[in-house]
C-alpha positions in Angstrom: -28.6 -19.6 2.8 -25.2 -18.8 4.0 -22.1 -17.9 2.0 -19.2 -20.2 2.1 -16.0 -18.5 3.2 -13.5 -18.3 0.4 -9.8 -18.6 1.1 -8.2 -15.4 -0.1 -4.6 -16.6 0.2 -1.8 -14.1 0.7 -2.9 -10.5 0.5 -0.7 -8.2 -1.5 -0.6 -4.4 -1.4 1.4 -1.5 -2.9 2.2 1.9 -1.7 2.2 4.9 -4.1 4.8 7.2 -2.5 4.0 10.9 -2.4 7.4 11.8 -3.9 6.5 10.3 -7.3 8.7 7.3 -7.1 7.4 4.0 -8.5 4.9 1.9 -6.5 6.5 -0.4 -3.9 5.1 -3.7 -2.6 4.4 -3.5 1.1 5.5 -6.1 3.7 2.8 -8.7 4.3 2.1 -7.5 7.9 1.2 -4.0 6.7 -1.4 -5.1 4.1 -5.0 -4.9 5.2 -4.6 -1.9 7.5 -6.9 1.0 6.7 -4.3 3.6 7.6 -0.5 3.2 7.6 2.4 5.6 8.1 5.3 5.5 5.6 8.0 8.1 5.8 9.6 6.8 2.6 13.0 5.3 3.5 12.7 3.7 6.9 15.3 5.3 9.2 17.8 3.2 11.1 16.8 2.9 14.7 18.4 1.4 17.7 16.5 -1.2 19.8 13.9 0.4 22.1 14.4 3.8 20.5 11.0 5.6 20.2 9.8 6.6 16.8 10.0 10.2 15.8 6.7 12.1 15.2 5.4 11.5 11.7 3.9 14.4 9.8 0.4 13.9 8.3 2.0 13.7 4.9 3.4 10.3 5.9 -0.1 8.8 6.3 -1.5 6.6 3.6 -5.0 5.4 3.2 -6.0 2.0 1.8 -8.1 1.5 -1.4 -8.8 -1.6 -3.4 -7.6 -1.4 -7.0 -10.3 -3.0 -9.2 -10.6 -5.3 -11.1 -7.3 -6.6 -9.7 -8.5 -6.6 -6.1 -5.1 -5.6 -4.6 -4.7 -3.0 -1.9 -3.2 0.3 -2.9 -2.1 2.9 -0.3 -2.1 6.5 -1.4 -1.2 9.7 0.5 -3.8 11.4 2.6 -5.9 13.7 0.5 -5.3 11.8 -2.8 -8.0 9.7 -4.5 -6.9 6.2 -5.7 -9.4 6.5 -8.6 -7.4 9.4 -10.0 -4.1 7.5 -10.1 -2.4 7.7 -13.5 -2.7 4.6 -15.7 1.1 4.3 -15.7 1.0 3.7 -12.0 -1.8 1.2 -12.2 0.0 -0.6 -15.1 3.2 -0.8 -13.0 1.3 -2.4 -10.1 -0.3 -4.9 -12.5 3.1 -5.6 -14.1 4.6 -6.3 -10.6 1.6 -8.4 -9.7 2.0 -10.6 -12.7 5.7 -10.8 -12.5 5.7 -12.0 -8.9 2.7 -14.3 -8.7 
């Protein structure tokens, strides 16, 4: 017996910045990646200008926040399970407000 593929619709994901600022929803094209780099405020760059080297503190790993099933990106070395309830509740509030 095979499983029927289920349409998941548009994936949504949030980043929990290392600086303690509120979670931000990520652009659609970044959601689903296992590892992303996020230096905080994206610098203004000229066309064809190479990106500057990013420190390892700018790498974020993907976890799935259950039972909501949304992607949450946390800084390297941090466990998504240990996120404070206030952050999880803020993500849930944004999820309900924009769906």
